[in-house]
Each structure stands twice: as structure tokens, then as C-alpha cells.
C-alpha positions as CSV (number, residue, x, y, z in Angstrom):
1,M,-17.5,9.1,238.9
2,P,-14.7,6.7,239.2
3,S,-13.7,4.8,236.2
4,K,-14.2,1.1,236.0
5,H,-11.0,0.5,234.3
6,K,-7.8,1.2,236.1
7,A,-5.1,2.7,234.0
8,A,-2.0,0.6,234.1
9,T,0.9,2.4,235.5
10,L,4.1,2.0,233.6
11,P,7.3,1.7,235.4
12,R,9.0,5.1,235.5
13,Q,11.9,5.6,233.1
14,A,14.9,7.5,234.3
15,P,15.5,10.7,232.4
16,A,17.9,10.5,229.5
17,Q,21.5,11.2,230.7
18,D,24.6,11.8,228.7
19,K,26.1,8.4,228.5
20,P,29.8,8.1,228.0
21,Q,30.8,7.4,224.4
22,A,31.2,3.8,223.5
23,P,34.8,2.7,222.9
24,K,34.0,2.3,219.2
25,A,33.1,6.0,218.9
26,K,36.3,7.1,220.7
27,W,38.3,4.8,218.5
28,F,36.7,6.3,215.4
29,L,37.4,9.9,216.5
30,T,41.0,9.1,217.3
31,V,41.5,7.6,213.9
32,L,39.8,10.5,212.3
33,V,42.0,13.0,214.1
34,I,45.2,11.1,213.3
35,G,44.2,10.7,209.7
36,S,43.5,14.5,209.4
37,I,46.8,15.3,210.9
38,A,48.6,12.9,208.5
39,V,46.7,14.3,205.4
40,T,47.7,17.9,206.5
41,I,51.3,17.0,206.9
42,V,51.4,15.2,203.5
43,G,49.7,18.2,201.9
44,I,52.2,20.6,203.4
45,L,55.1,18.5,202.2
46,L,53.7,18.3,198.7
47,L,53.1,22.0,198.5
48,K,56.5,22.7,199.9
49,D,58.1,20.7,197.1
50,Q,56.1,22.4,194.4
51,Q,56.7,26.0,195.5
52,Q,59.8,27.6,194.0
53,P,61.2,31.0,194.6
54,A,61.2,33.4,191.7
55,V,64.9,33.0,191.2
56,V,66.7,29.8,191.9
57,L,70.5,30.1,192.2
58,S,72.5,27.2,190.9
59,A,75.2,25.8,193.0
60,A,77.8,27.7,191.0
61,Q,75.9,30.9,191.4
62,S,75.4,30.4,195.2
63,S,79.1,29.9,195.6
64,A,79.9,32.9,193.4
65,L,77.6,35.1,195.5
66,A,79.3,33.9,198.7
67,A,82.7,34.5,197.2
68,A,81.7,37.9,195.9
69,T,80.9,39.0,199.5
70,S,84.1,37.5,200.9
71,S,86.7,38.1,198.2
72,P,87.2,40.5,195.3
73,A,87.7,37.7,192.8
74,A,84.4,36.1,192.7
75,V,83.7,32.7,191.0
76,N,81.9,34.5,188.1
77,G,84.6,37.2,187.8
78,P,85.6,40.3,189.6
79,F,82.2,41.9,189.2
80,K,79.9,42.9,192.0
81,P,76.4,41.2,192.0
82,T,74.3,43.5,190.0
83,S,71.6,43.1,187.4
84,P,72.3,40.5,184.7
85,A,72.6,43.3,182.1
86,D,75.2,45.1,184.2
87,Q,77.0,41.8,184.8
88,L,77.2,41.2,181.1
89,D,78.4,44.7,180.3
90,Q,81.1,44.6,183.0
91,A,82.4,41.2,181.8
92,L,82.5,42.2,178.2
93,A,84.2,45.5,179.1
94,A,86.9,43.5,180.9
95,G,87.4,41.2,177.9
96,Q,86.2,38.1,179.7
97,P,84.3,35.3,178.1
98,V,80.6,35.2,179.3
99,L,77.9,32.6,179.4
100,V,74.4,34.1,179.5
101,F,71.8,31.5,180.7
102,M,68.2,32.5,180.1
103,H,65.6,30.3,181.7
104,S,62.6,29.9,184.0
105,T,62.3,27.9,187.1
106,T,59.2,26.1,185.9
107,C,59.7,24.7,182.4
108,Q,61.1,21.1,182.4
109,S,63.7,21.8,179.7
110,C,64.9,24.7,181.8
111,I,65.1,22.6,184.9
112,D,67.0,19.9,182.9
113,M,69.4,22.6,181.5
114,T,69.9,24.1,185.0
115,K,71.2,20.7,186.2
116,V,73.6,20.5,183.3
117,V,74.9,24.0,183.9
118,D,75.3,23.2,187.6
119,Q,77.2,20.1,186.7
120,I,79.5,21.5,184.0
121,Y,79.9,25.3,184.7
122,P,82.2,24.9,187.8
123,E,84.9,23.5,185.5
124,F,84.9,26.9,183.7
125,A,84.0,29.2,186.6
126,D,87.5,30.7,186.7
127,R,87.6,31.4,183.0
128,I,84.0,32.3,182.0
129,A,81.6,34.7,183.7
130,L,78.1,33.3,184.2
131,V,75.1,35.6,183.8
132,D,71.9,34.0,185.1
133,V,68.7,35.5,183.6
134,D,65.3,34.7,185.1
135,V,62.9,35.3,182.2
136,Y,60.1,36.1,184.6
137,D,61.9,39.1,186.1
138,E,60.6,42.1,184.2
139,A,63.9,44.0,184.8
140,N,65.6,41.5,182.4
141,G,63.3,42.3,179.5
142,P,65.6,44.7,177.7
143,L,68.5,42.2,178.0
144,M,66.4,39.4,176.7
145,E,65.3,41.5,173.8
146,K,68.8,42.6,173.0
147,L,70.0,39.0,172.9
148,G,67.0,38.0,170.8
149,L,65.4,35.6,173.2
150,R,62.5,33.6,171.6
151,Y,62.5,30.3,173.4
152,I,63.8,29.0,176.7
153,P,66.2,27.7,177.8
154,T,68.7,29.6,175.7
155,V,72.4,30.0,176.3
156,V,74.5,32.7,174.7
157,A,78.3,32.5,174.8
158,F,80.5,35.5,174.3
159,D,84.2,35.0,173.6
160,K,86.9,37.5,174.6
161,E,86.3,39.6,171.5
162,G,82.5,39.7,172.1
163,K,81.5,37.3,169.3
164,T,78.4,35.4,170.2
165,A,77.0,31.9,169.7
166,Q,73.6,30.8,170.8
167,N,72.0,27.5,171.6
168,V,68.2,27.1,172.1
169,G,66.9,24.2,174.1
170,A,68.4,21.9,176.7
171,M,71.8,20.2,176.0
172,K,73.4,17.1,177.4
173,A,76.5,17.7,179.5
174,V,79.0,16.7,176.8
175,A,77.4,19.0,174.3
176,F,77.3,21.9,176.8
177,R,81.0,21.4,177.7
178,S,81.9,21.4,174.0
179,F,79.7,24.5,173.4
180,L,81.6,26.4,176.1
181,L,85.0,25.3,174.9
182,Q,84.3,26.1,171.3
183,H,82.3,29.3,171.6
184,A,83.3,31.0,174.8
185,L,87.0,29.9,175.0
186,G,87.5,29.6,171.3
187,G,89.1,26.2,171.6
């Protein structure tokens, strides 16, 4: 039996379609992508500044290494680049004054002292052999033990006769120059 009430017909709705994103959504995604790229770049730059190689050569040592490969009389003496212990033995056997610089690349006092050595040592490079000792290199353990290393940074100066003087801790440039003159060169 037919119903007395007619059902109202609703207008037909179109099926949901993928509408293009609103300009605000596109703007937000663009900003998000650019921001992510910027954060990534900043992070890489910060990490790059913090990473340090196991052994950092000072400016004097870099030039000494370059000179050692190009001329027989290197900046740090006529010795081939070998282990720090061998460098020390060769310099002492030749009767040359030696500066042994024991440090790490991470402690602030060592970093400060490295700057002082880089600044002052070139004045003495033709008269005093420099032996750079990275305290984190296990191969340097016997040398550090032989020289009585307890704290870093430590510098040990050997004069021509092999007499030693030791300084523990960072020094100012004037004090370091005086230390080299007095203890390595005997003046």
C-alpha cells in the first residue's frame, strides 16, 4: 500500500573529490620544507666545527711535514717523520735541543697552549726540534711514561746536553718564549 507521506528527496550531493590544496596549506608546507633544510644545514655546520681529527698538526708542524718531504733539512730538524719517541731519540742523538709538547685536542688548556706554541715556536724552528705528542695515541704511552706525564698540557725542553725542564699547564706567549730560551737554548 502506498504511503501517505511522501519522502522528501534531498538534492544529490556530488561525490567528494580531491580538492586542490588551499594556498595556506601550500605556504605552510613550503615554510616547513625550507625550515627543515635550514635546520639541517645549521646542524651540519655545528657538527663540522665540533669534530676534530685525532691528531691536529700545528701550523709549524704542517710546514715541517711539508718541508720534510721536499728538503732534507726540515723545520723540526733533519729527521724523517716517525713516531714522537723516535723523533726525540734522533734529535737527542744529534745533540739538538728539543721541545716535547704533550697535549690532547679536546681540553681547553691544551687548545690554548697549542695556540701559543703555534705563535712562538716558528721563531725557534731552526734551532729546536718540536716533538708533538697526542696523549690519546696509545703508541705514545711509553714516551709519556718515560717523561713522567701526569697532567696536560705539558712541555718538556731538552737542551743540547739532554738536560730537561718541564712545565705543566698552559703558558702565556711571553712565558713560553722565556721557557724555550732558558731551558732549551740555555740562554
